[in-house]
N, C-alpha and C positions, 0 to 999 in steps of 0.2 A: 397766404398769397406769395406768388413767385416773387424772388429778390431780385427780379429787373422792375418791380413794381414797388418794390418797400418802401414804406412810408412811415413805418413804427421806429421809434430811437434804436429798441433792441435789433431791429434788422437790419439797419444801417450799420451800427457798432460790428455786427456778426459780418458784413460786407467789409468791411475794413480789417477786421482780424485777418480774414481768408485772402486779405490782397486784390481786391476787386476793387480799386481804389474808382476808377471811373464810375462805375455803377454808384458806388458809396457817395460820392460826390454829387450825382444827379439826384439820387433819391433825397439825399441829406438837404441840397437845395430846394427841392420840390416841399420838405417840410414846411420851411416858410417861419422854423422857430429859431431859437439862438444856439440850442443845442444842435440842430444842422447844420447851420452856418459856420458852426464850431469846427464839427468833425468834415464839412465838406472842406475848410479850409486845411486841416489835418492829413485829408486826403490829398490833395496837391502837392502839401510840403513832402509826405510820403514820397510822392513819384519822382519828386525832387533828389531828396536825400538818397533814391536808389539810383540817379541818374536813367530814369525812364523818362523823360521830357526834354523837349529841346527849348528853346526861347527862354532859358532859365530866368531872366530879371523879368520878363513881362508875366511868366506864371508864378513868380513871387510875389508881384504885386497884386495878380489875381486874389492870392492864396491871404495876402494882407486884406485886401478887400472884404474877402467874405469875414475874416476874423473882426474886423472893424464894425461889418454889419450886426454882427451877434453881439460885440461889446453894446451897440447901440441899443440893442433889443432887449439886453441884459447886463449890465456893467459887471456885477456881480458874478457872473459865470467864469471860474474857474477857466476852463479849457478855452474859453473864447480869449481872455487876457494871457493865454499861453501861446496859442497860436499867434497871435497879436504879435506877443514878443519875438518869437521864433522868425517869423515870415518878416518883419521887418530887418533882421538880421540876414536874412536871406537876400533881401533887397539890397542892403548894403555891397553884402558879400558879391554880387554878380553885377555890381555896377563897376562901371571903369574906374581907374584909378584918379585919372582928374574929374571927373563928375563927382565922386566921392568923395573929394576934397573940396572941391569949390560948394558941395551942397552940405558940408559939414554932416554927413550921413553916417558916421561912427559916432560922431557925439550925440546925435540924435536916437540912435538905436541905443546907445546907453541909458540915455534917459528915460526911453521905453522899459528896458529889462529893470532899472530901478524902481519902476512905477510898481511893475511885477513884484520883485523883491520885497518891497513896502507892504505890500497885498499880502504876501505871503513869503514871511521872513525866513522862514523855517523850511522851504520847498526845496529839496534836493535839485530837481531843474532848474530851479531858479538861480541855485548858485553856479549851479552846469552853465548856464547860459551867461553868466557873468564873467566867470573863469574862460569860457570860450569867446568872449567877447575882447578880453584881454591877449590871448594868446592868438587870436584872428588878426588883431589890429599888429602885432611884432611879427606875424610872417609875413604880413604884406608890406610892412614899410621900414620894419627893423626895429630893435630896440630900442637906439637912441630916439629915432624919429618917430617911435611910438608914446615915447613918454614926452617928449617935448610937445609934439602935435596935439594928442589927445588925453595925456595922462593914462598911457595904458602901461602895467608891468606886470614884468615874467614873473616875478614872486608872489605877485596877487593873484593871478589867474592860476597857478599850480596851486594856492593855498585856498582857493574857492572851489578848484577841483575836489582836491582832497576832502572837502567838507563835504561836497556834494556825497562824494562815496562813501563817507562814514554814517552818512544818514541813509542812503540807498546803496547797500552792497553788492546788490543783484541787478542792475540795472544795464542790461548790454548798451543800449545807446547812448548812456553816461560816459561808460566804460570805453567804448570805441570812439567816440569823438574826443575824448580827454587825448588817448593813445594816438590819435592821426592828428590833433593838432599839436602835440609834444613833437614828433615828427617832423610836421611841416616848418616847425622853427629850427630845428635843430637834431636831425636824425641820429646824428652821432654821439652827442650830447645827452639826448635822452632817449637813447636806445634800450638801456635795462629796465626802465620802468615801464617803457611803451611796450615791451616785449611780456613783461608781466603781466599786464593788462590783458595783451591779446591771448596769452595762454590760460589766463583766467577765465576767459568768453569762452576758449574753445572746448571746454568742458561742460557748456552750460547745455541744457535742455531747451531751446526755444519754443515758444507755443504759438506764437503769431508770426503771419508771415513776415512782415517788417522786421522783426527783430531776427527771424531766420536769415534773410536777406543780407542785414548789415552784417550778422555774424560771418556768411559767407566771405563778405568782401574784407572782413578784417582777416578772415586767415588767409585771402590772397596776398595781404601785407605780410603778414605773420612769414609765410613763405618766401620772402624775398628781405628779411629783415635783415640780415645780413650784410646786404649792400647797401649804404647809405643813400647814394642815389636813387636808387630805385624806390626803397620805402618812402623816401623824401616825395617823389613823384608821385605814387600811388595814393600817398597819402592827401597830397595837395587835390588830386583827382576826387577823392573821395568827397572831401571838405566843398570843392566847389561845383559839386553835383554832376561831374562828369563819370562816364562808366571807365572802370579800369579794365584797361587792356595787359 
């Protein structure tokens, strides 16, 4: 069966691995299954992560709606719950600061992440998501405001990420997001740890398109890491789904 008309789960997964995200999304939705909608959500989020789409907030909401549909069909499906937590985080991240504050979006996202953590308490991605939440809030509003307004903690964010890496020591997406989050918070303070993480990734042979592209972006940041200002800007662009120039 041609990939353009792929309908089996294995074929859709292959499209995703190859980086043919539009095709994967279309074929996955046509499956009309929980697994299909979860992969469709994952495909949209991959494009957002790589800075390949515009209208980031709109696409984040679309990814969330796909994940939510998957959960409605099968609440026990791991990938559906995972993509729902990730996509909701992107919705919050790509919303304007005033809107996020008025609608208490960070708190809602944290509740979704904690629900995922309760379902999968020892999952590395769950730990990383919660760590990313703490560091993400702090980079947006500062350490004091993050603590006062939302209960975000720099120490907790670092602790959660370290636990995630202890469980999954070769997950490029976790390590890159950790390094970028640190640089976006304080490029000077966290340069040694961020550089160590990025150097570790530089020696890794990635198998799928998404990881390969994330590695390339991480190498762009590594190349400017002596410059605190540039590395911070590059890291912020990566985290916000914007192309690194």
